[in-house]
Structure formats: structure tokens, C-alpha cells
C-alpha atoms as a printed R data frame, in Angstrom:
    type eleno elety resid chain resno       x      y       z
1   ATOM     1    CA   MET     A     1   0.000  0.000   0.000
2   ATOM     2    CA   ARG     A     2   2.874  2.324   0.748
3   ATOM     3    CA   LYS     A     3   4.316  1.743  -2.731
4   ATOM     4    CA   PHE     A     4   0.930  2.611  -4.269
5   ATOM     5    CA   TRP     A     5   0.826  5.980  -2.498
6   ATOM     6    CA   ARG     A     6   4.411  6.709  -3.493
7   ATOM     7    CA   VAL     A     7   3.660  6.030  -7.206
8   ATOM     8    CA   PHE     A     8   0.363  7.916  -6.959
9   ATOM     9    CA   GLY     A     9   2.154 10.895  -5.425
10  ATOM    10    CA   TRP     A    10   4.753 11.026  -8.201
11  ATOM    11    CA   VAL     A    11   2.066 10.773 -10.900
12  ATOM    12    CA   PHE     A    12   0.034 13.518  -9.231
13  ATOM    13    CA   LEU     A    13   3.125 15.720  -8.944
14  ATOM    14    CA   GLY     A    14   3.942 15.164 -12.615
15  ATOM    15    CA   ILE     A    15   0.427 16.172 -13.695
16  ATOM    16    CA   PHE     A    16   0.519 19.136 -11.337
17  ATOM    17    CA   LEU     A    17   3.859 20.355 -12.753
18  ATOM    18    CA   GLN     A    18   2.803 19.727 -16.328
19  ATOM    19    CA   PHE     A    19  -0.079 22.161 -16.006
20  ATOM    20    CA   LYS     A    20   2.025 25.056 -14.711
21  ATOM    21    CA   PHE     A    21   1.202 24.660 -11.011
22  ATOM    22    CA   ASN     A    22  -2.447 25.245 -11.747
23  ATOM    23    CA   ALA     A    23  -4.447 22.087 -11.106
24  ATOM    24    CA   LEU     A    24  -7.724 23.727 -12.082
25  ATOM    25    CA   TYR     A    25  -6.358 24.598 -15.535
26  ATOM    26    CA   GLY     A    26  -5.272 20.985 -16.045
27  ATOM    27    CA   ILE     A    27  -8.624 19.579 -14.978
28  ATOM    28    CA   VAL     A    28 -10.560 21.893 -17.310
29  ATOM    29    CA   PHE     A    29  -8.156 21.171 -20.196
30  ATOM    30    CA   LEU     A    30  -8.448 17.385 -19.787
31  ATOM    31    CA   GLU     A    31 -12.214 17.614 -19.353
32  ATOM    32    CA   ASN     A    32 -12.561 19.614 -22.584
33  ATOM    33    CA   LEU     A    33 -10.267 17.261 -24.491
34  ATOM    34    CA   ASN     A    34 -11.946 14.036 -23.414
35  ATOM    35    CA   PHE     A    35 -15.641 14.817 -23.123
36  ATOM    36    CA   HIS     A    36 -16.615 17.510 -25.636
37  ATOM    37    CA   ASP     A    37 -16.711 17.715 -29.399
38  ATOM    38    CA   ARG     A    38 -15.821 21.000 -31.068
39  ATOM    39    CA   THR     A    39 -18.795 22.552 -32.875
40  ATOM    40    CA   TYR     A    40 -18.877 25.368 -35.436
41  ATOM    41    CA   TRP     A    41 -22.098 27.374 -35.714
42  ATOM    42    CA   VAL     A    42 -22.947 29.935 -38.356
43  ATOM    43    CA   GLU     A    43 -26.123 31.988 -38.052
44  ATOM    44    CA   MET     A    44 -26.975 34.304 -40.898
45  ATOM    45    CA   ASN     A    45 -30.047 36.329 -41.754
46  ATOM    46    CA   MET     A    46 -30.867 39.302 -43.923
47  ATOM    47    CA   ILE     A    47 -32.832 42.322 -42.734
48  ATOM    48    CA   PRO     A    48 -34.573 44.208 -45.571
49  ATOM    49    CA   THR     A    49 -34.277 47.974 -45.608
50  ATOM    50    CA   GLU     A    50 -35.307 50.738 -47.976
51  ATOM    51    CA   GLU     A    51 -34.340 50.616 -51.630
52  ATOM    52    CA   SER     A    52 -31.802 47.965 -52.626
53  ATOM    53    CA   LEU     A    53 -29.797 47.983 -49.384
54  ATOM    54    CA   ARG     A    54 -29.841 44.939 -47.099
55  ATOM    55    CA   ILE     A    55 -28.305 44.277 -43.699
56  ATOM    56    CA   LEU     A    56 -26.597 40.894 -43.588
57  ATOM    57    CA   LYS     A    57 -26.230 39.734 -39.975
58  ATOM    58    CA   VAL     A    58 -23.524 37.079 -39.538
59  ATOM    59    CA   LYS     A    59 -22.835 35.326 -36.236
60  ATOM    60    CA   THR     A    60 -20.037 32.746 -35.890
61  ATOM    61    CA   THR     A    61 -19.319 30.509 -32.895
62  ATOM    62    CA   VAL     A    62 -16.653 27.927 -32.091
63  ATOM    63    CA   HIS     A    63 -18.116 25.933 -29.202
64  ATOM    64    CA   HIS     A    64 -15.831 24.067 -26.743
65  ATOM    65    CA   SER     A    65 -12.601 25.369 -28.227
66  ATOM    66    CA   LEU     A    66  -9.234 24.475 -26.715
67  ATOM    67    CA   GLY     A    67  -7.011 26.903 -28.581
68  ATOM    68    CA   PRO     A    68  -6.801 30.609 -27.809
69  ATOM    69    CA   ASP     A    69  -6.571 31.861 -31.392
70  ATOM    70    CA   TYR     A    70  -9.496 31.388 -33.756
71  ATOM    71    CA   PHE     A    71 -10.234 33.485 -36.805
72  ATOM    72    CA   ALA     A    72 -13.261 33.574 -39.077
73  ATOM    73    CA   ASN     A    73 -13.349 35.202 -42.490
74  ATOM    74    CA   VAL     A    74 -16.554 35.836 -44.424
75  ATOM    75    CA   TYR     A    75 -16.329 35.777 -48.224
76  ATOM    76    CA   ILE     A    76 -19.050 37.820 -49.945
77  ATOM    77    CA   PRO     A    77 -19.355 37.686 -53.765
78  ATOM    78    CA   GLU     A    78 -17.771 40.586 -55.669
79  ATOM    79    CA   ASN     A    79 -21.173 41.393 -57.201
80  ATOM    80    CA   TYR     A    80 -22.144 42.985 -53.881
81  ATOM    81    CA   LYS     A    81 -20.698 46.109 -52.325
82  ATOM    82    CA   VAL     A    82 -20.292 46.182 -48.534
83  ATOM    83    CA   LEU     A    83 -20.795 49.759 -47.431
84  ATOM    84    CA   ASN     A    84 -19.750 49.632 -43.771
85  ATOM    85    CA   GLU     A    85 -16.645 47.394 -43.899
86  ATOM    86    CA   THR     A    86 -13.404 47.316 -45.844
87  ATOM    87    CA   PRO     A    87 -12.153 44.058 -47.359
88  ATOM    88    CA   TYR     A    88  -9.604 42.191 -45.275
89  ATOM    89    CA   ALA     A    89  -6.326 41.775 -47.181
90  ATOM    90    CA   GLY     A    90  -4.860 39.222 -44.737
91  ATOM    91    CA   ALA     A    91  -7.199 36.391 -45.773
92  ATOM    92    CA   GLU     A    92  -6.822 33.844 -48.539
93  ATOM    93    CA   VAL     A    93  -7.835 35.258 -51.921
94  ATOM    94    CA   LEU     A    94 -10.752 33.461 -53.557
95  ATOM    95    CA   PRO     A    95 -11.610 34.417 -57.148
96  ATOM    96    CA   GLY     A    96 -14.946 36.210 -57.339
97  ATOM    97    CA   TYR     A    97 -15.083 36.975 -53.597
98  ATOM    98    CA   LEU     A    98 -13.974 39.662 -51.161
99  ATOM    99    CA   ALA     A    99 -12.988 38.651 -47.628
100 ATOM   100    CA   TYR     A   100 -14.166 40.370 -44.463
101 ATOM   101    CA   LYS     A   101 -12.765 39.644 -41.019
102 ATOM   102    CA   MET     A   102 -14.929 38.652 -38.065
103 ATOM   103    CA   ASN     A   103 -13.732 39.944 -34.676
104 ATOM   104    CA   MET     A   104 -13.620 36.698 -32.710
105 ATOM   105    CA   LYS     A   105 -13.684 37.083 -28.900
106 ATOM   106    CA   ARG     A   106 -13.352 34.371 -26.275
107 ATOM   107    CA   LYS     A   107 -16.223 33.910 -23.855
108 ATOM   108    CA   TYR     A   108 -15.575 31.027 -21.438
109 ATOM   109    CA   ARG     A   109 -15.256 27.930 -23.665
110 ATOM   110    CA   ASP     A   110 -16.589 29.550 -26.825
111 ATOM   111    CA   VAL     A   111 -15.132 31.958 -29.348
112 ATOM   112    CA   LEU     A   112 -17.810 34.274 -30.757
113 ATOM   113    CA   ALA     A   113 -18.268 37.046 -33.308
114 ATOM   114    CA   GLU     A   114 -21.205 38.966 -34.706
115 ATOM   115    CA   ASN     A   115 -21.073 41.468 -37.584
116 ATOM   116    CA   HIS     A   116 -23.664 43.416 -39.530
117 ATOM   117    CA   PHE     A   117 -22.781 44.036 -43.182
118 ATOM   118    CA   ILE     A   118 -24.725 46.641 -45.148
119 ATOM   119    CA   ILE     A   119 -24.738 45.265 -48.688
120 ATOM   120    CA   ALA     A   120 -26.043 46.438 -52.031
121 ATOM   121    CA   PRO     A   121 -25.695 44.990 -55.542
122 ATOM   122    CA   LEU     A   122 -22.989 46.700 -57.609
123 ATOM   123    CA   LYS     A   123 -25.311 46.986 -60.614
124 ATOM   124    CA   ALA     A   124 -28.837 47.531 -59.340
125 ATOM   125    CA   GLU     A   125 -30.597 46.715 -62.640
126 ATOM   126    CA   GLU     A   126 -28.883 43.358 -63.251
127 ATOM   127    CA   ASP     A   127 -29.916 40.029 -61.785
128 ATOM   128    CA   ILE     A   128 -27.203 38.238 -59.818
129 ATOM   129    CA   PRO     A   129 -27.314 34.419 -59.897
130 ATOM   130    CA   VAL     A   130 -27.200 32.325 -56.728
131 ATOM   131    CA   LYS     A   131 -23.731 32.254 -55.150
132 ATOM   132    CA   PRO     A   132 -22.665 30.851 -51.781
133 ATOM   133    CA   ILE     A   133 -21.378 33.056 -48.973
134 ATOM   134    CA   LYS     A   134 -18.252 31.285 -47.750
135 ATOM   135    CA   ILE     A   135 -16.959 31.268 -44.174
136 ATOM   136    CA   HIS     A   136 -13.552 29.899 -43.182
137 ATOM   137    CA   PHE     A   137 -12.676 29.112 -39.569
138 ATOM   138    CA   GLU     A   138  -8.909 29.039 -38.950
139 ATOM   139    CA   ASN     A   139  -6.322 29.095 -36.203
140 ATOM   140    CA   LEU     A   140  -2.692 30.152 -36.549
141 ATOM   141    CA   ARG     A   141  -1.704 26.851 -38.191
142 ATOM   142    CA   GLN     A   142  -4.578 25.473 -40.266
143 ATOM   143    CA   ARG     A   143  -8.090 25.805 -41.620
144 ATOM   144    CA   LEU     A   144 -10.458 24.107 -39.208
145 ATOM   145    CA   HIS     A   145 -13.785 24.332 -41.020
146 ATOM   146    CA   SER     A   146 -15.293 25.823 -44.192
147 ATOM   147    CA   ASP     A   147 -18.961 26.607 -44.610
148 ATOM   148    CA   GLU     A   148 -20.874 27.304 -47.831
149 ATOM   149    CA   THR     A   149 -24.408 26.669 -46.558
150 ATOM   150    CA   TYR     A   150 -25.882 30.122 -47.171
151 ATOM   151    CA   GLN     A   151 -26.537 31.418 -50.688
152 ATOM   152    CA   ILE     A   152 -27.285 34.952 -51.829
153 ATOM   153    CA   SER     A   153 -28.935 36.138 -55.038
154 ATOM   154    CA   THR     A   154 -30.634 39.191 -56.510
155 ATOM   155    CA   LEU     A   155 -33.646 38.733 -58.801
156 ATOM   156    CA   LYS     A   156 -35.856 41.585 -59.993
157 ATOM   157    CA   LEU     A   157 -34.128 44.106 -57.692
158 ATOM   158    CA   LYS     A   158 -34.743 41.931 -54.611
159 ATOM   159    CA   THR     A   159 -31.777 40.473 -52.731
160 ATOM   160    CA   GLN     A   160 -32.477 37.170 -50.972
161 ATOM   161    CA   LEU     A   161 -30.564 34.901 -48.618
162 ATOM   162    CA   GLU     A   162 -31.239 31.171 -48.671
163 ATOM   163    CA   GLY     A   163 -30.177 28.738 -45.985
164 ATOM   164    CA   PRO     A   164 -31.111 27.261 -42.628
165 ATOM   165    CA   GLU     A   165 -31.515 29.230 -39.434
166 ATOM   166    CA   VAL     A   166 -28.259 27.762 -38.058
167 ATOM   167    CA   ALA     A   167 -25.563 25.825 -39.930
168 ATOM   168    CA   GLU     A   168 -23.660 23.457 -37.651
169 ATOM   169    CA   ALA     A   169 -20.642 21.169 -38.023
170 ATOM   170    CA   THR     A   170 -19.209 18.968 -35.261
171 ATOM   171    CA   TYR     A   171 -15.736 17.454 -35.074
172 ATOM   172    CA   PRO     A   172 -14.080 15.303 -32.378
173 ATOM   173    CA   GLN     A   173 -11.735 17.280 -30.145
174 ATOM   174    CA   LYS     A   174  -7.998 16.792 -30.837
175 ATOM   175    CA   LEU     A   175  -4.830 18.406 -29.565
176 ATOM   176    CA   GLY     A   176  -3.556 21.104 -31.907
177 ATOM   177    CA   MET     A   177  -6.979 21.934 -33.363
């Protein structure tokens, strides 16, 4: 029995030292890694306004995230002009799209962002065919998830957004993600 407590003590000390003298941090980290999947949520809706302007509300969430640095970029087709934001030059360039950065903020175990884009068609008289609005979730090392669920189009001077209320993707939790 004495040998058991000696081995148990060394194992406990090793775990305690590994997590920077903060046992609570280690417990939360291990609990997140072993019991929760990482989920990406995208909520998008369009609020009609006067004339041809529309307000595109985009909300992104990384649920149960382990890493501190998450980024989300929204890619809106070039056929639309965003009046209240400037394109983000630090994102990957996709032909036919302009990238806009979401300001991701950590809130407990989630990383959240919500932006309102005021959009208008570049050429008001022309119809714009259906194109997806792309969202890329990334950290400092890799792309974690891409979403193309929502589609935008303009027919007869009316801009419409098609897609579900919430788009969701779930992945098993791994170190380094």
C-alpha cells in the first residue's frame, strides 16, 4: 500500500507540474479534451431595408474550443458592395469573392463574433445568380472548417438569402486543433 501511495504521489506531482502549477487549468483542459466535441455554428439572416440595401447579420461561434486563437473570415461575392466594412487583405484570396474579417472574442469555452454588413448589388438593374457566402474558420496553423451553406442572389431588384436558421458542423476534439 505504501508503494501505491508513493507512485500515486509522483504521478500527481507530474500532472501538477505539467499544467504550470495550476491544477484547475489541467482539470478543465483534460475535461474539454476528453468529453466535448468541437462545434462550429454559423447563423446568418438578412434584414430588408429601404431601396436595394440589405443588412446581412452574420454570427459565428466555435463551441468548446481548446485553442486561444481562432479566426473567421466571411467571403461575400464581388457582385455585392459592402458599405460599412473594408475588405480584409490578410485572408486567402478566392476568385470572385472579397474577404471580411470577423472579430472573434473568447467567452468562457466559446469563441464568438457577430457582424452586420450593409450590402447592395454593384449593378442595381442586373440580376445576380445564386452564389454561396463562404466562411472559413482558422487558427494560426490550419483551416479548421469551411462553410458554404448560405446562398445569396438578386432577382428583380430583390436580394435574398437562402439557408437554414443555423448551420452546424461537429468534429471530435484533438490536440492542436
